[in-house]
C-alpha distance (Angstrom), angle and dihedral (degrees) to the residues before:
residue distance angle dihedral
X1 . . .
X2 3.76 . .
X3 3.75 115.6 .
X4 3.77 118.7 -119.9
X5 3.75 118.9 -137.6
X6 3.77 113.1 -154.8
X7 3.76 123.8 -158.0
X8 3.80 121.7 -166.8
X9 3.80 112.8 -149.5
X10 3.77 101.0 179.2
X11 3.75 140.5 23.0
X12 3.77 116.3 -101.1
X13 3.77 110.1 -74.6
X14 3.79 113.9 -137.2
X15 3.79 115.9 -178.1
X16 3.77 116.3 -112.3
X17 3.77 116.7 -96.4
X18 3.78 114.2 -113.8
X19 3.79 95.5 -143.1
X20 3.78 125.9 56.4
X21 3.79 89.0 -145.0
X22 3.78 90.2 58.6
X23 3.80 92.5 44.7
X24 3.80 92.6 54.8
X25 3.80 92.3 54.4
X26 3.79 99.3 37.9
X27 3.81 126.4 96.1
X28 3.78 120.9 -168.7
X29 3.79 127.3 -121.5
X30 3.80 118.3 -92.2
X31 3.79 122.0 -147.2
X32 3.82 113.9 -128.2
X33 3.80 103.7 -129.5
X34 3.78 114.8 -123.5
X35 3.81 95.4 17.5
X36 3.80 91.0 116.6
X37 3.82 94.8 51.8
X38 3.79 92.7 87.9
X39 3.80 87.1 69.5
X40 3.80 108.8 79.6
X41 3.80 107.2 156.4
X42 3.78 121.4 118.8
X43 3.82 124.4 -176.8
X44 3.81 102.6 -88.7
X45 3.79 96.3 -142.0
X46 3.80 91.3 48.5
X47 3.81 90.9 49.1
X48 3.79 91.0 53.2
X49 3.79 89.9 51.0
X50 3.86 93.6 43.6
X51 3.78 92.3 -123.1
X52 3.80 130.6 158.7
X53 3.80 138.8 -163.7
X54 3.79 139.8 -140.6
X55 3.80 119.0 -162.6
X56 3.79 142.8 179.3
X57 3.78 105.0 -145.4
X58 3.78 134.9 174.4
X59 3.80 128.7 -163.5
X60 3.76 142.0 159.0
X61 3.78 120.9 -105.0
X62 3.79 105.5 -149.1
X63 3.77 127.7 -142.5
X64 3.81 90.2 -96.7
X65 3.84 92.9 53.1
X66 3.80 96.1 -105.3
X67 3.80 124.4 123.6
X68 3.80 128.2 -116.1
X69 3.82 139.4 168.9
X70 3.82 97.7 26.3
X71 3.80 114.4 -172.3
X72 3.78 129.7 -173.7
X73 3.79 108.9 -136.3
X74 3.80 95.5 -177.4
X75 3.79 134.9 -10.3
X76 3.80 132.3 -179.8
X77 3.82 94.9 -148.8
X78 3.80 113.7 38.5
X79 3.81 91.9 -168.9
X80 3.82 86.9 78.9
X81 3.82 95.9 54.0
X82 3.79 99.0 98.9
X83 3.81 92.3 41.7
X84 3.80 92.7 51.9
X85 3.81 93.7 48.0
X86 3.83 88.6 51.4
X87 3.80 91.1 46.7
X88 3.82 92.0 60.0
X89 3.82 90.0 63.2
X90 3.83 88.7 65.8
X91 3.80 95.0 56.1
X92 3.80 122.8 105.0
X93 3.79 128.1 -166.0
X94 3.72 141.4 179.2
X95 3.82 96.5 -115.1
X96 3.76 126.2 -119.9
X97 3.80 115.5 -98.8
X98 3.78 134.9 -146.8
X99 3.80 116.4 -164.2
X100 3.81 86.3 -10.2
X101 3.80 93.5 -57.1
X102 3.85 122.1 114.4
X103 3.81 113.9 -107.4
X104 3.78 136.5 179.8
X105 3.81 113.8 -98.8
X106 3.77 139.4 -176.8
X107 3.81 123.7 -118.8
X108 3.80 127.0 -168.7
X109 3.78 119.3 -177.2
X110 3.77 146.4 154.7
X111 3.80 114.9 -117.8
X112 3.77 134.3 -175.9
X113 3.81 125.4 -148.8
X114 3.82 118.6 -161.7
X115 3.77 134.0 169.5
X116 3.79 112.3 -122.8
X117 3.82 109.9 -87.7
X118 3.81 94.1 -124.5
X119 3.79 91.4 55.8
X120 3.78 96.8 54.1
X121 3.75 115.3 115.9
X122 3.77 116.3 -95.0
X123 3.78 87.2 -140.8
X124 3.80 96.9 66.6
X125 3.79 105.4 152.1
X126 3.79 99.3 -129.3
X127 3.80 92.8 149.5
X128 3.80 93.5 50.5
X129 3.80 91.5 44.3
X130 3.79 91.9 52.3
X131 3.80 91.0 46.2
X132 3.81 93.6 52.9
X133 3.80 91.9 43.1
X134 3.79 90.0 53.0
X135 3.81 91.5 48.7
X136 3.79 89.4 52.1
X137 3.81 90.7 53.0
X138 3.78 92.3 47.8
X139 3.80 92.7 50.3
X140 3.80 91.8 46.8
X141 3.82 90.8 51.9
X142 3.80 92.3 59.0
X143 3.83 117.5 106.2
X144 3.82 88.8 -115.9
X145 3.82 108.7 21.3
X146 3.79 118.4 -160.1
X147 3.81 108.7 -115.2
X148 3.80 95.0 -160.4
X149 3.82 91.6 51.8
X150 3.80 90.8 49.7
X151 3.81 91.1 50.3
X152 3.80 90.3 48.6
X153 3.80 92.0 50.9
X154 3.80 90.9 48.5
X155 3.81 91.2 52.6
X156 3.81 89.6 50.9
X157 3.81 90.6 50.8
X158 3.79 89.9 53.7
X159 3.81 93.9 50.2
X160 3.80 101.0 53.7
X161 3.80 130.4 80.7
X162 3.77 102.8 -92.0
X163 3.78 106.9 173.0
X164 3.77 108.4 -127.9
X165 3.77 152.0 -41.3
X166 3.79 96.6 -35.0
X167 3.80 90.1 64.9
X168 3.81 89.5 56.1
X169 3.78 89.0 55.4
X170 3.80 88.1 58.1
X171 3.81 92.2 44.2
X172 3.80 92.7 48.9
X173 3.81 89.3 50.4
X174 3.79 90.5 52.7
X175 3.81 90.9 48.1
X176 3.78 89.2 51.0
X177 3.81 92.7 48.9
X178 3.81 91.2 48.8
X179 3.81 91.7 49.2
X180 3.80 93.0 46.8
X181 3.79 92.0 50.7
X182 3.80 101.1 43.0
X183 3.82 114.7 5.9
X184 3.79 136.4 78.5
X185 3.78 127.8 -94.6
X186 3.81 96.8 -93.5
X187 3.80 90.7 51.6
X188 3.80 88.9 50.3
X189 3.81 91.0 50.6
X190 3.80 91.0 51.6
X191 3.81 91.9 47.1
X192 3.81 92.6 50.3
X193 3.79 90.9 49.9
X194 3.78 90.2 50.7
X195 3.79 91.1 49.7
X196 3.79 91.1 52.4
X197 3.81 90.3 46.1
X198 3.83 93.1 50.2
X199 3.78 95.2 51.2
X200 3.82 115.9 97.2
X201 3.77 98.5 172.0
X202 3.78 106.9 70.2
X203 3.78 132.1 -93.8
X204 3.81 118.3 16.8
X205 3.79 117.7 -138.0
X206 3.80 132.7 -179.1
X207 3.82 119.5 -164.1
X208 3.79 89.5 -15.2
X209 3.81 95.1 -51.8
X210 3.80 122.2 112.8
X211 3.77 103.6 -117.8
X212 3.80 92.6 -138.3
X213 3.81 87.1 68.7
X214 3.80 90.0 58.0
X215 3.80 91.1 47.9
X216 3.81 93.0 51.5
X217 3.79 91.2 46.6
X218 3.81 93.2 51.5
X219 3.82 92.3 46.4
X220 3.81 91.3 51.4
X221 3.80 91.2 45.8
X222 3.81 90.1 52.3
X223 3.82 92.1 48.4
X224 3.82 92.7 -116.0
X225 3.78 92.1 142.5
X226 3.78 98.9 164.9
X227 3.78 92.4 52.0
X228 3.80 90.7 44.2
X229 3.81 91.6 54.5
X230 3.80 90.5 47.3
X231 3.83 92.3 48.1
X232 3.81 90.4 48.1
X233 3.82 92.2 52.1
X234 3.83 91.4 46.0
X235 3.81 91.1 50.8
X236 3.81 93.1 49.8
X237 3.80 91.1 55.5
X238 3.80 93.6 61.3
X239 3.82 102.2 35.0
X240 3.78 127.9 88.8
X241 3.81 121.6 -118.4
X242 3.83 94.9 -91.9
X243 3.79 91.6 49.7
X244 3.81 91.7 47.0
X245 3.78 89.3 51.7
X246 3.80 90.1 52.1
X247 3.81 89.9 49.0
X248 3.80 90.1 52.4
X249 3.80 91.9 49.6
X250 3.80 89.4 53.9
X251 3.80 100.8 42.1
X252 3.82 109.4 7.6
X253 3.81 95.9 107.2
X254 3.80 94.0 49.1
X255 3.81 94.0 43.9
X256 3.80 89.7 49.4
X257 3.80 89.9 51.3
X258 3.81 91.8 51.3
X259 3.80 90.6 51.1
X260 3.80 91.1 48.9
X261 3.79 91.9 48.4
X262 3.80 90.1 53.3
X263 3.80 88.1 62.2
X264 3.81 98.4 42.4
X265 3.81 136.5 55.0
X266 3.80 95.3 -84.4
X267 3.81 113.8 128.5
X268 3.78 122.9 -134.5
X269 3.82 115.3 -144.4
X270 3.79 119.8 -168.2
X271 3.80 129.1 179.2
X272 3.79 109.6 -135.9
X273 3.80 125.7 -164.3
X274 3.80 123.7 -170.3
X275 3.81 110.7 -135.0
X276 3.77 132.9 -158.7
X277 3.82 91.1 -74.6
X278 3.82 89.3 65.6
X279 3.79 99.3 -121.0
X280 3.78 147.3 62.9
X281 3.80 125.1 -145.7
X282 3.80 124.5 -157.7
X283 3.83 142.5 155.1
X284 3.80 120.6 -101.7
X285 3.79 120.2 -128.7
X286 3.82 101.8 -179.9
X287 3.81 136.6 42.7
X288 3.83 95.2 -123.7
X289 3.78 129.7 52.3
X290 3.80 144.6 165.0
X291 3.80 139.9 174.7
X292 3.79 128.5 -116.4
X293 3.81 136.9 179.3
X294 3.80 92.8 23.7
X295 3.81 112.7 -172.0
X296 3.82 118.3 -166.1
X297 3.81 112.9 -14.9
X298 3.80 140.7 -32.8
X299 3.80 113.7 -168.1
X300 3.80 117.2 174.4
X301 3.79 137.7 15.0
X302 3.80 120.1 -153.4
X303 3.79 120.1 -169.7
X304 3.78 119.0 -161.9
X305 3.78 108.7 -170.4
X306 3.78 134.3 166.3
X307 3.78 92.8 -105.2
X308 3.79 104.6 18.7
X309 3.80 143.4 36.7
X310 3.78 120.1 -158.8
X311 3.79 134.9 175.0
X312 3.80 124.6 -171.8
X313 3.78 142.0 153.7
X314 3.77 118.8 -92.4
X315 3.81 112.9 -110.4
X316 3.80 119.6 -164.4
X317 3.80 113.7 -114.5
X318 3.81 95.0 13.3
X319 3.79 125.1 136.3
X320 3.77 120.5 -148.2
X321 3.79 131.3 -152.3
X322 3.79 128.0 -158.3
X323 3.82 113.6 -153.6
X324 3.80 111.4 -128.4
X325 3.82 90.9 -125.7
X326 3.82 89.4 66.3
X327 3.81 89.5 71.8
X328 3.80 126.4 -150.5
X329 3.81 113.8 -6.9
X330 3.77 141.1 -156.7
X331 3.81 119.9 -157.3
X332 3.79 125.2 -146.2
X333 3.81 112.9 -164.3
X334 3.81 115.2 -163.1
X335 3.78 123.9 -165.1
X336 3.75 149.1 123.9
X337 3.80 114.2 -44.7
X338 3.80 109.7 -97.3
X339 3.82 94.8 27.6
X340 3.80 117.4 140.9
X341 3.79 133.7 -166.3
X342 3.77 144.1 153.7
X343 3.80 114.4 -108.0
X344 3.80 107.9 -153.4
X345 3.78 119.2 -166.6
X346 3.79 119.9 -167.8
């Protein structure tokens, strides 16, 4: 059995508590070091090809310190999905507490999965990888690049032995460049997020521009205000003071308006589209919401809040209310692939 080497790239992310009274009495979960070491499987095909994965995952830490309801929010190598979901069942925590009593809590984090260096294949195709990567760049630089050739080169890059996480940084950059050149805005947003996810070495820049700026701009342009606010806050945490100032100059007015609208009667409308994975996951900005203009079928709604986790069937025409004491919430909408609807928060 191949050994799995796990890298942790961020501290556990616990959503902010909406009430100061709750915050004063709340203690966060604490990961029990070594609890994941009993899990040693690694996808066999990915081990043979010396491949890695980076993932944003969320899960619930129960009152007894065990994990339930894991969900992959984004991953740069889908071949790891089942392995990572299984891995969460081996984790143990000291649970969060409220007034000294254990409570369920939500964790979101970025994780890296790497095969041990000594077990990587000696036949990693670095030369072939570099050759294909160069051909991709040359084709992209043409006045009228051939989209089908670029897609073919990208598929070839994904199939060879590529030797680790750094190769995925190159692949995610090529995916981003392909999306930016030929694909729609939502595809570009996804590609940028993957590029940020795949990077282990700090801030990602393209042509001198921090890529987080492009992500925030596209999210605002699309009207995805909750995601834009989240992306803005994530960017601020990793930028230096000069870069944060630049970010504020670019987006400060719009971010301020979003924050003000959260506190007033302004509605937030968001088009949602269910992809091939069968769900969509997004942050909630208001305490009330409903769906309109539903095309095809929505099935289940899952709310993951600081203080509460609820799952219920979607009912056409219903309005839903989130009690303030539940804290900040994320909504997972499950449905038939290809379904569309307007999510209205008020």
